[in-house]
LOSE-964888 format. One record per residue (C-alpha): chain; residue number from 1; x, y, z; residue in one letter. Coordinates in Angstrom, 1 decimal, always signed. Layout:
! LOSE-964888
   kette    nr        u        v        w   rest
       A   NUM        X        Y        Z      A
...
//
This chain:
! LOSE-964888
   kette    nr        u        v        w   rest
       A     1     -4.0     +9.6    +16.8      M
       A     2     -4.3     +7.6    +13.5      K
       A     3     -2.6    +10.5    +11.7      T
       A     4     +0.3    +10.3    +14.1      I
       A     5     +0.6     +6.6    +13.6      K
       A     6     +0.6     +7.1     +9.8      L
       A     7     +3.2     +9.8    +10.1      L
       A     8     +5.3     +7.5    +12.2      F
       A     9     +4.9     +4.7     +9.6      I
       A    10     +5.8     +7.0     +6.8      L
       A    11     +8.9     +8.3     +8.5      S
       A    12    +10.1     +4.7     +9.2      I
       A    13     +9.3     +3.8     +5.5      F
       A    14    +11.2     +6.8     +4.1      F
       A    15    +14.1     +6.3     +6.5      S
       A    16    +14.5     +2.6     +5.6      A
       A    17    +14.4     +3.0     +1.9      I
       A    18    +16.5     +6.1     +1.6      S
       A    19    +19.3     +5.0     +3.9      C
       A    20    +19.7     +8.7     +4.7      K
       A    21    +20.7    +10.1     +8.1      E
       A    22    +18.1    +11.5    +10.3      E
       A    23    +16.6    +14.7     +8.9      Q
       A    24    +16.3    +17.8    +11.1      K
       A    25    +12.9    +18.9     +9.6      S
       A    26     +9.7    +17.1    +10.1      V
       A    27     +8.7    +17.8     +6.5      E
       A    28     +9.6    +15.1     +4.1      I
       A    29    +11.7    +16.9     +1.5      P
       A    30    +12.1    +16.3     -2.2      M
       A    31    +15.4    +14.5     -3.0      Q
       A    32    +17.0    +14.9     -6.4      P
       A    33    +16.7    +11.7     -8.5      G
       A    34    +14.2    +10.2     -6.1      I
       A    35    +10.5    +10.3     -7.2      S
       A    36     +7.8     +9.6     -4.7      T
       A    37     +4.2     +9.1     -5.8      F
       A    38     +1.2     +9.1     -3.4      Y
       A    39     -1.8     +7.5     -4.9      F
       A    40     -5.3     +7.8     -3.4      I
       A    41     -8.8     +7.0     -4.5      R
       A    42    -11.4     +9.7     -4.4      H
       A    43    -13.2    +10.1     -1.0      A
       A    44    -16.7     +8.9     -0.4      E
       A    45    -19.1    +10.0     -3.2      K
       A    46    -22.8    +10.9     -3.1      D
       A    47    -24.5     +7.7     -4.0      R
       A    48    -28.1     +9.1     -3.8      S
       A    49    -28.6     +9.1     -7.6      D
       A    50    -27.2     +5.9     -9.1      P
       A    51    -27.7     +7.4    -12.6      E
       A    52    -25.3    +10.3    -11.9      N
       A    53    -22.0     +9.4    -13.5      K
       A    54    -20.2    +12.4    -12.0      N
       A    55    -21.3    +12.8     -8.4      P
       A    56    -19.8    +15.2     -5.9      E
       A    57    -18.5    +14.0     -2.5      L
       A    58    -20.9    +13.4     +0.4      N
       A    59    -20.3    +14.9     +3.8      Q
       A    60    -18.1    +11.9     +4.9      E
       A    61    -16.1    +12.4     +1.7      G
       A    62    -15.6    +16.1     +2.3      L
       A    63    -14.2    +15.2     +5.8      G
       A    64    -11.9    +12.5     +4.3      R
       A    65    -10.6    +15.0     +1.7      A
       A    66     -9.7    +17.3     +4.5      I
       A    67     -8.1    +14.4     +6.4      K
       A    68     -6.0    +13.5     +3.3      W
       A    69     -4.7    +17.1     +3.3      A
       A    70     -3.7    +16.7     +7.0      E
       A    71     -2.1    +13.3     +6.4      V
       A    72     -0.1    +14.7     +3.5      L
       A    73     +0.8    +18.0     +5.3      D
       A    74     +4.3    +16.9     +6.2      P
       A    75     +5.1    +15.9     +2.7      V
       A    76     +6.6    +18.5     +0.3      A
       A    77     +4.2    +17.8     -2.5      I
       A    78     +5.4    +19.3     -5.8      D
       A    79     +2.5    +18.3     -8.1      A
       A    80     -1.1    +17.1     -7.8      I
       A    81     -2.8    +15.1    -10.6      Y
       A    82     -6.5    +14.1    -10.7      S
       A    83     -8.9    +12.7    -13.2      T
       A    84    -11.5    +15.1    -14.5      D
       A    85    -14.4    +14.1    -12.2      F
       A    86    -16.0    +16.1     -9.4      K
       A    87    -15.3    +13.5     -6.8      R
       A    88    -11.6    +13.3     -7.6      T
       A    89    -11.0    +17.1     -8.0      T
       A    90    -12.9    +17.7     -4.7      M
       A    91    -10.7    +15.1     -3.0      T
       A    92     -7.6    +16.8     -4.2      A
       A    93     -8.8    +20.4     -3.5      A
       A    94     -7.9    +20.7     +0.2      P
       A    95     -4.3    +19.5     -0.5      T
       A    96     -4.1    +21.7     -3.6      E
       A    97     -5.1    +24.7     -1.5      I
       A    98     -2.9    +23.8     +1.5      K
       A    99     +0.2    +23.3     -0.8      K
       A   100     -0.7    +26.3     -3.0      N
       A   101     -0.5    +24.1     -6.2      L
       A   102     -2.5    +24.0     -9.4      T
       A   103     -4.3    +20.7    -10.0      L
       A   104     -3.2    +18.9    -13.2      Q
       A   105     -5.7    +16.7    -15.0      L
       A   106     -4.8    +13.3    -16.4      Y
       A   107     -6.5    +10.4    -18.3      N
       A   108     -4.8     +7.1    -17.5      L
       A   109     -5.9     +5.6    -20.9      S
       A   110     -3.9     +8.2    -22.8      T
       A   111     -1.1     +8.9    -20.4      L
       A   112     +2.5     +8.0    -21.4      D
       A   113     +3.8     +6.5    -18.2      I
       A   114     +7.5     +6.9    -19.1      E
       A   115     +6.9    +10.6    -19.9      A
       A   116     +4.9    +11.0    -16.7      F
       A   117     +7.8     +9.5    -14.6      K
       A   118    +10.3    +11.7    -16.4      N
       A   119     +8.2    +14.8    -16.0      D
       A   120     +8.1    +14.1    -12.2      N
       A   121    +11.7    +13.0    -11.7      L
       A   122    +12.8    +14.1     -8.3      G
       A   123     +9.4    +15.2     -7.2      K
       A   124     +6.8    +14.2     -4.6      N
       A   125     +3.5    +13.7     -6.5      V
       A   126     -0.1    +13.2     -5.3      L
       A   127     -2.3    +11.3     -7.8      V
       A   128     -6.1    +11.0     -7.2      V
       A   129     -8.2     +8.5     -9.1      G
       A   130    -10.7     +5.7     -8.9      H
       A   131    -11.0     +2.2     -7.5      S
       A   132     -9.9     +0.7    -10.9      N
       A   133     -7.5     +3.4    -12.1      T
       A   134     -5.4     +3.9     -9.0      I
       A   135     -4.2     +0.2     -8.7      P
       A   136     -3.6     +0.2    -12.5      E
       A   137     -1.6     +3.4    -12.3      F
       A   138     +0.5     +2.0     -9.5      V
       A   139     +1.1     -1.2    -11.5      N
       A   140     +2.2     +0.9    -14.5      Q
       A   141     +4.6     +2.9    -12.4      I
       A   142     +6.0     -0.3    -10.8      L
       A   143     +6.2     -2.1    -14.1      G
       A   144     +4.4     -5.1    -12.6      A
       A   145     +0.8     -6.4    -12.1      Q
       A   146     +0.8     -6.3     -8.3      K
       A   147     -2.5     -4.7     -7.4      Y
       A   148     -6.0     -5.4     -8.5      S
       A   149     -9.0     -3.1     -8.5      A
       A   150    -10.0     -1.8     -5.1      M
       A   151    -13.3     -2.5     -3.3      D
       A   152    -15.9     +0.1     -4.3      D
       A   153    -16.1     +1.3     -0.7      Y
       A   154    -12.3     +1.5     -0.1      D
       A   155    -11.7     +5.2     +0.2      N
       A   156     -8.8     +5.0     +2.7      G
       A   157     -6.0     +3.2     +0.8      S
       A   158     -2.8     +5.1     +0.3      L
       A   159     -0.3     +3.6     -2.2      F
       A   160     +3.2     +5.0     -2.0      I
       A   161     +5.7     +4.3     -4.7      V
       A   162     +9.2     +5.6     -4.5      R
       A   163    +11.6     +5.3     -7.4      I
       A   164    +15.3     +5.6     -6.6      M
       A   165    +18.0     +4.9     -9.2      D
       A   166    +15.2     +3.5    -11.5      G
       A   167    +14.2     +0.9     -8.9      I
       A   168    +10.6     +1.2     -7.6      P
       A   169     +9.5     +0.3     -4.1      T
       A   170     +6.0     +0.4     -2.8      D
       A   171     +3.7     +0.1     +0.2      I
       A   172     +0.0     +0.2     +0.6      R
       A   173     -1.4     +1.8     +3.8      L
       A   174     -5.0     +1.8     +5.0      K
       A   175     -6.2     +5.1     +6.6      I
       A   176     -9.5     +4.9     +8.3      D
//
Protein backbone atom coordinates (compact mmCIF):
# COMPACT_ATOMS: atom_id res chain seq x y z
CA UNK A 1 0.00 0.00 0.00
CA UNK A 2 2.85 2.39 0.84
CA UNK A 3 4.45 1.59 -2.51
CA UNK A 4 1.21 2.56 -4.24
CA UNK A 5 1.13 5.83 -2.27
CA UNK A 6 4.73 6.55 -3.26
CA UNK A 7 4.01 5.86 -6.92
CA UNK A 8 1.00 8.16 -6.71
CA UNK A 9 3.11 10.93 -5.14
CA UNK A 10 5.87 10.42 -7.72
CA UNK A 11 3.40 10.59 -10.60
CA UNK A 12 1.91 13.84 -9.26
CA UNK A 13 5.40 15.26 -8.72
CA UNK A 14 6.55 14.45 -12.23
CA UNK A 15 3.32 15.66 -13.79
CA UNK A 16 3.50 18.95 -11.94
CA UNK A 17 7.11 19.78 -12.75
CA UNK A 18 7.15 18.57 -16.32
CA UNK A 19 3.89 20.23 -17.41
CA UNK A 20 3.52 17.40 -19.84
CA UNK A 21 0.25 15.88 -20.91
CA UNK A 22 -0.77 12.58 -19.38
CA UNK A 23 1.47 9.71 -20.42
CA UNK A 24 -0.01 6.47 -21.70
CA UNK A 25 2.61 4.27 -20.05
CA UNK A 26 2.90 3.73 -16.31
CA UNK A 27 6.69 3.74 -16.63
CA UNK A 28 8.30 7.11 -16.07
CA UNK A 29 10.32 7.65 -19.26
CA UNK A 30 13.55 9.49 -19.84
CA UNK A 31 12.97 12.91 -21.40
CA UNK A 32 15.71 14.56 -23.49
CA UNK A 33 17.29 17.48 -21.70
CA UNK A 34 15.67 16.54 -18.38
CA UNK A 35 17.84 14.77 -15.84
CA UNK A 36 16.31 13.09 -12.81
CA UNK A 37 18.43 11.84 -9.93
CA UNK A 38 17.14 9.46 -7.26
CA UNK A 39 19.30 9.49 -4.14
CA UNK A 40 19.04 6.88 -1.39
CA UNK A 41 21.13 5.95 1.58
CA UNK A 42 22.19 2.33 1.91
CA UNK A 43 19.72 0.00 3.62
CA UNK A 44 20.10 -1.20 7.22
CA UNK A 45 23.60 -2.49 7.87
CA UNK A 46 24.85 -5.22 10.18
CA UNK A 47 25.85 -3.42 13.37
CA UNK A 48 26.97 -6.53 15.30
CA UNK A 49 30.66 -5.62 15.02
CA UNK A 50 31.23 -1.91 15.70
CA UNK A 51 34.85 -2.26 14.51
CA UNK A 52 33.77 -3.41 11.03
CA UNK A 53 34.06 -0.38 8.74
CA UNK A 54 32.57 -2.23 5.76
CA UNK A 55 29.62 -4.31 6.98
CA UNK A 56 27.08 -6.03 4.80
CA UNK A 57 23.35 -5.47 5.08
CA UNK A 58 21.38 -7.21 7.81
CA UNK A 59 18.13 -9.09 7.08
CA UNK A 60 16.04 -5.93 7.38
CA UNK A 61 18.43 -4.18 5.00
CA UNK A 62 18.20 -6.96 2.43
CA UNK A 63 14.43 -6.58 2.54
CA UNK A 64 14.69 -2.82 2.12
CA UNK A 65 17.06 -3.21 -0.85
CA UNK A 66 14.43 -5.36 -2.54
CA UNK A 67 11.77 -2.80 -1.61
CA UNK A 68 13.82 0.00 -3.23
CA UNK A 69 13.91 -2.06 -6.44
CA UNK A 70 10.10 -2.35 -6.29
CA UNK A 71 9.65 1.37 -5.57
CA UNK A 72 11.91 2.26 -8.51
CA UNK A 73 10.45 -0.36 -10.84
CA UNK A 74 8.23 2.12 -12.76
CA UNK A 75 11.18 4.45 -13.34
CA UNK A 76 13.24 3.97 -16.49
CA UNK A 77 16.60 4.01 -14.68
CA UNK A 78 19.51 4.55 -17.08
CA UNK A 79 22.43 4.43 -14.66
CA UNK A 80 23.17 3.35 -11.10
CA UNK A 81 26.01 4.80 -9.03
CA UNK A 82 27.22 3.56 -5.65
CA UNK A 83 30.10 4.10 -3.30
CA UNK A 84 32.49 1.17 -3.04
CA UNK A 85 31.15 -0.34 0.20
CA UNK A 86 29.35 -3.65 0.72
CA UNK A 87 26.26 -1.99 2.22
CA UNK A 88 25.81 0.42 -0.70
CA UNK A 89 26.49 -2.06 -3.48
CA UNK A 90 24.17 -4.58 -1.80
CA UNK A 91 21.45 -1.90 -1.61
CA UNK A 92 21.84 -1.14 -5.31
CA UNK A 93 22.03 -4.80 -6.41
CA UNK A 94 18.31 -5.65 -6.70
CA UNK A 95 17.66 -2.55 -8.82
CA UNK A 96 20.81 -3.22 -10.85
CA UNK A 97 19.60 -6.75 -11.60
CA UNK A 98 15.99 -5.73 -12.25
CA UNK A 99 17.06 -2.97 -14.66
CA UNK A 100 19.86 -5.05 -16.24
CA UNK A 101 22.43 -2.30 -15.63
CA UNK A 102 26.06 -2.29 -14.55
CA UNK A 103 26.79 -0.57 -11.26
CA UNK A 104 29.18 2.37 -11.53
CA UNK A 105 31.29 3.31 -8.51
CA UNK A 106 31.86 6.88 -7.39
CA UNK A 107 33.72 8.75 -4.70
CA UNK A 108 32.04 12.03 -3.84
CA UNK A 109 35.28 13.62 -2.63
CA UNK A 110 36.88 13.26 -6.08
CA UNK A 111 33.76 13.57 -8.24
CA UNK A 112 33.47 16.49 -10.67
CA UNK A 113 29.80 17.43 -10.18
CA UNK A 114 29.47 19.36 -13.44
CA UNK A 115 30.96 16.46 -15.41
CA UNK A 116 28.64 14.06 -13.55
CA UNK A 117 25.59 16.17 -14.47
CA UNK A 118 26.75 16.45 -18.10
CA UNK A 119 27.46 12.71 -18.33
CA UNK A 120 23.92 12.03 -17.13
CA UNK A 121 22.07 14.71 -19.10
CA UNK A 122 18.65 13.46 -20.08
CA UNK A 123 18.91 10.36 -17.91
CA UNK A 124 17.20 8.88 -14.86
CA UNK A 125 19.94 8.04 -12.38
CA UNK A 126 19.95 6.17 -9.07
CA UNK A 127 22.68 7.15 -6.59
CA UNK A 128 23.33 5.09 -3.45
CA UNK A 129 25.46 6.50 -0.66
CA UNK A 130 25.64 7.22 3.05
CA UNK A 131 23.97 9.38 5.70
CA UNK A 132 26.54 12.12 5.20
CA UNK A 133 27.29 11.80 1.48
CA UNK A 134 23.76 11.62 0.06
CA UNK A 135 22.62 15.02 1.44
CA UNK A 136 25.95 16.54 0.38
CA UNK A 137 25.61 15.05 -3.12
CA UNK A 138 22.05 16.41 -3.38
CA UNK A 139 23.29 19.84 -2.25
CA UNK A 140 26.02 19.81 -4.89
CA UNK A 141 23.55 18.88 -7.63
CA UNK A 142 21.20 21.65 -6.41
CA UNK A 143 24.00 24.17 -6.05
CA UNK A 144 22.71 25.08 -2.58
CA UNK A 145 23.22 23.93 1.00
CA UNK A 146 19.67 22.69 1.62
CA UNK A 147 20.13 19.33 3.35
CA UNK A 148 22.21 18.34 6.37
CA UNK A 149 23.50 14.88 7.26
CA UNK A 150 20.82 12.25 7.78
CA UNK A 151 20.12 10.48 11.04
CA UNK A 152 22.24 7.31 11.31
CA UNK A 153 19.10 5.17 11.35
CA UNK A 154 17.37 6.89 8.42
CA UNK A 155 17.42 4.27 5.69
CA UNK A 156 14.13 5.28 4.10
CA UNK A 157 14.66 8.76 2.65
CA UNK A 158 14.40 9.21 -1.09
CA UNK A 159 15.69 12.48 -2.51
CA UNK A 160 14.56 13.26 -6.06
CA UNK A 161 16.27 16.03 -7.99
CA UNK A 162 15.09 16.92 -11.46
CA UNK A 163 17.03 19.34 -13.64
CA UNK A 164 15.07 20.89 -16.48
CA UNK A 165 16.54 23.70 -18.58
CA UNK A 166 19.36 23.94 -16.05
CA UNK A 167 16.97 24.60 -13.16
CA UNK A 168 16.90 21.99 -10.37
CA UNK A 169 13.82 21.09 -8.36
CA UNK A 170 13.85 18.67 -5.48
CA UNK A 171 11.71 16.71 -3.08
CA UNK A 172 12.50 14.43 -0.14
CA UNK A 173 10.20 11.50 0.51
CA UNK A 174 10.21 9.10 3.43
CA UNK A 175 9.63 5.43 2.61
CA UNK A 176 9.02 3.18 5.60
